[in-house]
N, C-alpha and C positions, 0 to 999 in steps of 0.2 A: 496557448499552448505550441501554435506552432513556432512560436521562435524559442520555446526551451528546448524541442527536437528537430535537429535536419532532416530527421525521419522516423518513420512509427516502424522499427524491426517486425518483416513477416519472415516466412518461410520456417525454418529451425531456430534462427535466434528469436522468432517472435512467437516460438512454441516454448521456447527457453525460458522468457519473460512471462508469457501466459501461467506454464508450471510454477515459475516462483510466485507470483501472485496467489494464484488457487490454496499455495502450501501455505504461503506466509499468512495468507487470510484467513484459514481455517484456523489457524495454531493461537492467534491473536483474538478470533470471538470464541475461542476453547477457552487460552488463559483469563479473559475478560469476564466470559460467565462462571468462573471456575472460582476468580475470586470473590463476585459478589453474593456466591452460595455460602460463605464463609463467613456473612455478619462482620463487614470490614468498615472501618472509619469513613467516614464523609468524602475526604477526598481521595482514599480510594474507590470509594466508589465512582467518584468524578473520573478517576483517572481509567476505570473498568472499561465504562461509557464510553470514554473518551477512541481506550482499546478497541470496543467491539464496532465503535463508529468507523474507525479508520481501517479493519479490518475488512467489512462489506464495500469500503469503497474500494480496495486495493482487489481485493473478489470480482468486482463486475470492472474495474479498468475504469474508473472515473474519479475525476483530481487526483491523478496517479501523485504528479509532484505535493502536492498538498496532502494526501493521504499520507505518502513515506516521510516527509518531516516532521508530521504529525508523531508518528510511529517511533519514528525514532529520538524526539524528546523526551513522550512519556516512559517510553523504557530505560533511558538513562534517569528519568526522575525516579521510575520503579528502582534501579540499581538502588539507590540510597536508600527507598523506604523497605525494599525489603530483598536486603542482601542475601537469603538463602537462594532464589532464582538466580543469582547472577549471571549464570553460565546461557541460559534460555532468555535475559532480557537483554544480555548483549549480541546475543544473535541476532534475534526479532529487531533490535535498534540498527545493529549494520544492514541486514537486509533492506529493511523501510528504506535506510539513507542510500541505500546502491537502488531501488528503485526508484526513489527521488530524480535521481542525477542517471538514472537510464531510459527511464521513462517506462510507460507499459505495453507499448508494442502493438503489432498490427487488430488482435484481434482484443479490442478492450474498445469501452465506449469515449475514451477520448480520442481513441483512432477514429471514429465513425464520426464525432462530434469536429474534432480539432485539425484532421489528416488534413491531408494533400487533396485538393480539389481538381479532377480532371475535366476540362471545358472541350468540346467537340464543336469545331467551326467548320459549318456544311458550306460547300459550293454554292452559291447561287446564279 
């Protein structure tokens, strides 16, 4: 994970990434659950479960590049399946791809697991 991002943004940029992840994660979970309530086909059930799973991963900041890429692909697929929701799919897909490229920020599980480690060397 550290190879993908040179640093995990903190302070204001990190807060912006946290806010973006939370808003997009909640929107993805809401869209996925709403689609499941409408008695969808098997394909839409699979895409909705993937959407909810990716939303949960983005919300936690876990595997952000994988989750963002998954969101981008699922939303592009949904553009062709459900053209009535065109703009929300374009928006969520774009933000998912952006999060995959930029990273999760300092306030994420990814940063805790894969962020820079500090090693203190004591004088003996």
